[in-house]
C-alpha positions in Angstrom: 0.0 0.0 0.0 1.3 3.4 -0.9 1.3 5.7 2.1 0.6 9.3 1.4 3.3 11.6 2.6 2.0 14.2 5.0 5.2 16.1 5.7 8.1 17.2 3.5 11.6 16.7 4.8 14.2 18.8 3.0 17.9 19.5 3.3 17.0 22.9 4.8 14.7 21.5 7.4 17.2 18.9 8.6 19.9 21.6 8.6 17.7 23.8 10.8 17.3 20.9 13.2 21.1 20.4 13.3 21.7 24.1 13.8 19.3 24.1 16.7 21.3 21.3 18.4 24.6 23.1 17.7 23.3 26.3 19.3 23.4 24.4 22.6 27.2 23.7 22.4 29.2 25.0 25.3 31.9 27.6 24.4 35.1 27.6 26.4 36.2 31.0 25.2 36.1 34.1 27.4 36.3 37.7 26.6 36.0 39.1 23.0 37.8 36.2 21.2 34.6 34.9 19.6 34.9 35.8 15.9 33.6 32.3 15.0 30.4 31.4 16.6 29.9 27.8 17.8 27.2 27.4 15.1 29.8 28.3 12.5 32.3 25.9 14.1 29.8 23.0 14.4 28.3 23.5 10.9 31.8 23.8 9.5 32.7 20.4 10.9 29.4 18.9 9.5 30.0 20.4 6.1 33.3 18.5 5.8 31.6 15.1 6.4 28.5 15.9 4.3 30.6 16.9 1.2 33.2 14.2 2.0 35.7 16.9 1.3 38.3 17.7 4.0 39.3 20.8 1.9 35.7 22.2 1.6 36.2 25.1 3.9 39.5 26.1 2.5 38.1 26.1 -1.0 35.2 28.3 0.2 37.6 30.8 1.8 39.3 31.1 -1.6 35.9 31.5 -3.3 34.9 34.2 -0.9 38.0 36.2 -1.7 37.5 35.9 -5.4 33.7 36.1 -5.8 32.6 37.8 -2.5 30.3 34.8 -1.8 30.8 31.1 -1.0 28.9 27.8 -0.7 29.7 27.4 3.0 27.4 30.3 3.6 24.7 29.6 1.0 24.5 25.8 1.7 25.3 25.5 5.4 24.7 29.0 6.8 28.3 29.5 7.8 28.7 33.3 8.0 32.4 33.2 9.1 34.5 30.2 7.9 36.6 28.7 10.8 39.9 27.1 10.3 40.5 23.4 11.0 42.4 24.2 14.1 39.5 26.4 15.4 37.1 23.5 14.8 39.2 20.9 16.6 40.0 23.2 19.5 36.5 24.4 20.2 34.7 21.0 19.6 36.9 18.9 21.9 34.9 19.9 25.0 31.5 19.3 23.4 29.7 16.2 24.5 28.4 14.4 21.3 25.1 13.6 23.1 24.1 17.3 22.4 23.7 16.2 18.8 21.5 13.1 19.5 18.2 14.9 19.3 18.8 15.4 15.6 18.5 11.6 15.1 15.2 11.3 17.0 13.8 14.4 15.3 14.6 13.1 11.8 13.2 9.7 12.8 10.0 11.4 14.0 9.7 13.4 10.7 10.2 10.2 8.7 7.5 8.5 10.7 5.0 11.4 10.3 5.7 11.5 6.6 4.8 7.9 6.2 8.3 6.9 5.0 9.0 4.5 7.8 6.1 2.3 6.8 8.3 0.8 4.1 10.6 -0.5 6.9 7.9 -2.3 8.8 8.3 -6.1 9.1 6.9 -9.0 11.2 4.1 -7.9 13.6 4.3 -4.5 12.0 7.5 -3.7 13.9 10.6 -1.8 12.9 13.8 -3.7 13.0 16.7 -2.1 14.9 20.1 -3.8 14.4 22.7 -3.2 17.1 26.4 -3.7 16.4 29.7 -2.4 17.7 32.4 -0.9 15.4 35.8 0.5 16.0 36.5 4.0 14.6 39.9 4.9 16.0 43.1 2.9 16.9 46.6 4.0 17.8 49.6 3.0 19.9 50.6 6.6 20.4 47.6 8.9 20.4 45.0 8.5 23.2 42.7 10.4 25.6 40.9 9.7 28.8 37.9 8.3 26.9 40.0 5.7 25.1 39.7 2.0 25.8 43.0 0.1 25.6 44.4 -3.3 25.0 47.8 -4.5 26.5 49.7 -6.8 24.3 52.1 -9.6 25.3 55.1 -7.6 24.0 54.3 -4.8 26.4 52.8 -2.4 23.9 49.3 -0.8 24.4 46.8 -0.2 21.6 44.3 2.6 22.4 41.0 2.6 20.6 37.5 4.0 20.3 34.4 1.9 19.6 30.7 2.7 19.4 27.4 0.9 18.9 25.8 2.3 15.7 22.1 1.3 15.8 20.2 1.4 12.5 16.7 0.7 11.3 16.9 -2.1 8.7 14.4 -4.1 6.6 14.8 -7.3 4.6 15.3 -6.5 0.9 16.1 -2.8 1.5 19.5 -1.4 0.8 18.9 1.7 2.9 19.3 1.9 6.7 18.2 4.7 9.0 20.8 5.8 11.6 19.8 6.2 15.2 21.7 7.7 18.2 25.1 5.9 18.7 26.3 4.7 22.1 29.9 5.1 22.8 31.9 2.3 24.4 34.0 4.3 26.8 35.2 4.3 30.4 32.2 4.9 32.7 32.4 6.9 35.9 32.4 4.8 39.0 33.4 1.6 37.1 36.7 -0.1 37.5 36.2 -2.6 34.6 36.7 -1.4 31.1 33.4 -0.7 29.2 32.2 -3.3 26.8 29.7 -3.7 23.9 27.1 -5.5 26.1 27.1 -2.8 28.7 26.8 -0.1 26.0 23.9 -2.0 24.4 22.1 -2.1 27.8 22.6 1.6 28.2 21.2 2.3 24.7 18.2 0.0 25.2 17.4 1.6 28.6 17.7 5.1 27.3 15.9 4.9 24.0 13.3 2.2 24.4 10.8 4.9 25.6 11.3 6.9 22.5 11.0 4.1 19.9 8.8 1.4 21.5 5.6 3.2 20.5 6.5 2.5 16.9 7.0 -1.2 17.6 10.7 -2.1 17.8 12.4 -5.5 17.4 16.1 -5.5 18.4 18.4 -7.5 16.1 21.9 -8.5 17.2 24.6 -11.1 16.8 25.3 -13.9 19.3 27.1 -11.5 21.7 23.7 -9.9 22.5 21.9 -13.2 23.0 22.3 -13.2 26.8 19.9 -13.5 29.7 20.5 -10.0 30.9 20.0 -8.3 27.6 17.0 -10.4 26.6 15.4 -9.7 30.0 16.1 -5.9 29.6 14.5 -5.8 26.1 11.3 -7.4 27.4 11.2 -5.2 30.5 11.5 -2.1 28.2 8.6 -3.2 26.1 10.6 -4.2 23.0 11.0 -7.5 21.1 14.1 -9.3 19.9 15.4 -11.7 17.3 19.1 -12.5 18.2 21.6 -14.9 16.6 22.0 -17.9 18.9 25.1 -20.1 18.5 25.7 -23.5 20.1 29.1 -22.6 21.6 27.7 -19.9 23.8 24.3 -21.6 24.6 25.2 -25.0 25.8 22.2 -25.6 28.0 19.8 -24.4 25.3 21.3 -26.6 22.7 21.4 -29.6 25.1 17.6 -29.2 25.5 17.2 -28.8 21.7 19.1 -32.0 21.2 17.0 -33.9 23.7 13.8 -32.6 22.1 15.1 -33.6 18.7 15.7 -37.1 19.8 12.1 -37.2 21.0 10.9 -35.8 17.6 9.5 -32.7 19.4 11.3 -30.2 17.2 8.8 -28.8 14.6 10.0 -28.5 11.0 9.0 -26.7 7.8 10.7 -27.6 4.5 10.6 -25.6 1.3 12.2 -26.3 -2.1 13.2 -23.2 -4.1 14.3 -22.8 -7.7 17.1 -20.2 -7.9 17.3 -20.0 -11.7 20.2 -22.4 -11.8 19.4 -25.1 -9.3 17.1 -26.2 -6.6 17.8 -25.3 -3.0 16.1 -26.7 0.1 15.3 -24.5 3.1 14.7 -26.5 6.3 13.3 -24.4 9.2 13.2 -26.0 12.6 11.9 -24.4 15.8 11.0 -25.0 19.5 9.3 -22.7 21.9 9.9 -22.0 25.6 13.6 -22.9 25.9 15.8 -21.4 28.7 18.4 -19.1 27.2 21.0 -20.3 29.8 21.3 -22.6 32.8 19.6 -21.6 36.1 16.1 -21.5 37.5 15.8 -17.8 36.9 16.8 -18.0 33.2 14.5 -16.3 30.8 12.7 -18.6 28.3 13.1 -17.8 24.6 11.8 -19.4 21.4 14.4 -20.9 19.1 14.5 -21.4 15.4 17.0 -22.5 12.8 17.4 -22.3 9.1 19.6 -24.7 7.0 19.8 -24.1 3.3 21.2 -27.0 1.3 21.6 -28.1 -2.3 19.8 -31.2 -3.5 23.0 -33.2 -3.0 23.0 -32.3 0.7 25.8 -29.6 0.5 25.0 -27.0 3.2 25.0 -23.4 1.9 23.8 -21.6 4.9 23.1 -22.4 8.6 22.1 -20.1 11.4 19.8 -20.0 14.4 18.0 -17.3 16.3 16.4 -16.8 19.7 13.3 -14.6 20.0 10.5 -13.6 22.3 7.9 -14.1 19.4 6.0 -17.3 19.7 7.1 -19.4 16.7 4.7 -21.4 14.5 4.9 -23.1 11.1 3.1 -20.1 9.6 5.6 -17.5 10.9 9.0 -19.2 11.3 10.1 -18.1 7.8 9.2 -14.4 8.5 11.0 -14.5 11.8 14.2 -16.0 10.3 14.0 -13.5 7.4 14.0 -10.6 10.0 16.8 -12.2 12.0 19.0 -12.4 8.9 18.5 -8.7 8.2 20.9 -8.1 11.1 23.8 -8.2 8.7 22.6 -5.0 7.1 24.1 -3.0 10.0 27.5 -4.3 8.8 27.0 -4.2 5.0 24.7 -1.2 4.5 26.0 0.8 7.5 29.5 0.1 8.8 30.9 -1.1 5.5 29.6 2.0 3.7 30.9 4.3 6.4 34.4 2.7 6.2 34.8 2.1 2.5 32.5 4.4 0.6 34.0 7.9 1.3 33.0 8.6 4.9 36.3 7.2 6.1 34.9 6.1 9.5 38.2 4.8 10.7 40.3 7.9 9.7 41.6 10.0 12.5 40.0 13.4 11.7 41.3 14.7 15.1 41.5 13.0 18.4 41.7 15.7 21.1 41.8 15.3 24.8 38.1 14.7 25.6 35.3 14.4 23.0 36.7 15.4 19.7 36.9 11.9 18.2 33.4 11.0 19.2 31.8 14.2 18.1 33.4 13.8 14.7 32.0 10.3 14.5 28.5 11.7 15.3 28.8 14.4 12.6 29.8 11.6 10.2 26.8 9.5 11.2 24.5 12.5 10.7 25.9 13.2 7.3 25.2 9.6 6.3 21.7 10.0 7.7 21.1 13.2 5.8 22.1 11.7 2.5 19.9 8.6 3.2 16.9 10.8 3.9 17.6 13.0 0.8 17.7 9.8 -1.3 14.2 8.9 0.1 12.6 12.4 0.0 14.3 14.6 -2.6 13.2 13.4 -6.0 16.0 15.3 -7.9 18.6 13.9 -5.5 17.3 10.4 -6.0 17.2 10.5 -9.8 20.7 12.0 -9.9 22.1 9.2 -7.6 20.3 6.6 -9.8 21.8 8.1 -13.0 25.4 8.4 -11.8 27.2 5.0 -11.9 28.6 5.0 -8.3 28.4 6.8 -5.0 32.0 7.9 -5.6 31.0 9.6 -8.8 28.3 11.6 -7.0 30.7 12.9 -4.4 33.4 13.6 -6.9 30.9 15.8 -8.8 29.7 17.4 -5.5 33.3 18.3 -4.6 34.1 19.7 -8.0 31.0 21.8 -8.3 31.2 23.3 -4.9 34.9 24.2 -5.5 34.5 26.0 -8.7 30.9 27.2 -8.8 28.6 29.1 -6.4 25.1 27.9 -5.7 22.6 30.0 -3.8 20.8 27.0 -2.3 20.9 23.2 -2.1 18.0 23.0 -4.6 19.9 25.2 -7.0 22.8 22.8 -7.1 20.5 19.8 -7.4 18.7 21.5 -10.3 22.0 22.2 -12.0 23.1 18.6 -11.8 19.6 17.4 -12.8 19.6 19.5 -15.9 23.2 18.8 -16.7 22.5 15.1 -16.7 19.5 15.7 -18.9 17.2 14.0 -16.5 13.4 14.2 -16.3 10.8 13.3 -13.7 8.9 10.1 -14.4 5.4 10.4 -15.8 3.1 9.4 -12.9 -0.2 10.1 -14.6 
C-alpha cells in the first residue's frame, strides 16, 4: 500500500534541526575572542563530512576572496569560515550527546511523513540492528575516553568503539541511523566498558522513544544473553538474536534432547534459484531457557539450514526470539533475523569504505573530539539517506550516476568552482546537466 506523505523533509529542514542542536554547544572561550560562533564551528565540521571533502572550507575561503560569496554560507549558513584548528580546538569539550536529538527528530519526521512504513516487518515492527564498530586505533595517540588493550610484548593499543544502531528491513539497501552509544570508560566503574554494557545503556535510554513505533532488536550472538533479553522485554521491546551452540550449551542440550524425542517442529521448502534447486529447512522450538539456572528467561528458538539437493550446506544459522514461533511465521522471523547483517553491510561497511572514512583520525583531542566527529559523520550519512528517500531530484541524480563515488566527486568539484545560492539550485544544476526528467506518474 502506498502511504501518502503528509510532511516534506528537506535538506534545509534537517539543517535547521542540526543548527538548533549546535546552538546548545558550550563555548570555552572568554572575553572578546569569539569571531567564529559555535554554530559556524559546528556546521563547519558537519560540512566536511557531508561533502566528503576535508578541503571544503579552505576552497570556500578562496571563493569568498574571489567572488565575494561562497557555498559554505549559502548551503550551510556558515557566516564566518573557521579554520580546521579552530574547529578541533572548540569542539573537543562538546559532548556528542548534544547532537543526539537530531537523530530522533529526523526519525519522527520520517514516521510522520509515512516513509518509515516501508521498513515495517513482522508484527508491524521496525527492526533495529545493534552492532559495535571501532573507529579509532593508535599505539601513540590517546585520551581519557579511550579504551585500551595491552599486548604480550608490552605495547598498548588505544581505541574508540561505538554501537551504531540502524533501522533495517529485509530486501532494502537503505538503513536509518539512530543515536550511537559510545563504548568508553564509565564513571564509578573499575572494569573497562564493553559492547554488552553499552547495548544495555542504549536500550534503557531509547526504548521509551522508539517502542511506541514497535521495535524489534536484532543482534549477533554477543547480545543473546539472559541480561539483555530480560532488559529488552522489561522495556517493552521485542528481539530476534543470533543464537550459537558454543555460547548456549544448556539451550542446545535441551534442543538435542527434544530432537531425539521428535519434538522439534519443522518446515521444508524447495526453491528454484534460476540455476538449481535449494532446500530450506526451518526447525523451531518454543519455551527454551536461554541459559542454565532457575531464573533464566525462556526464549523461542529457530534454525534455518539451506542446502543443495545433494546435501551440500550453503547456509546455517539459528535465532532466539520472544515471538511465539509457528509453522506459519517461522520463515518471517528468520528473514527478519537475517536482516541483522545490514548493520554491517549497509552501514559500517559503507561508512568505512564508501567515502565517509569512518576509521580515519580526523582529530582525536583530549576529551570528546573523536566521538563528536563520528557523530557528525553518522549524521551526514543519515542526511544523504533521507535525501535519497525524500528529494526526487537527488534520488534521480544518484540513480543516473554510476557510483556513490562519482556523485561525491561531482559534488566536490561543483562546490569548489561554482557558487550555488541553495541546495535545490545545485540539485537542479546537476539534474539539468545530466538531462534527466521526472517520471510520468499520470
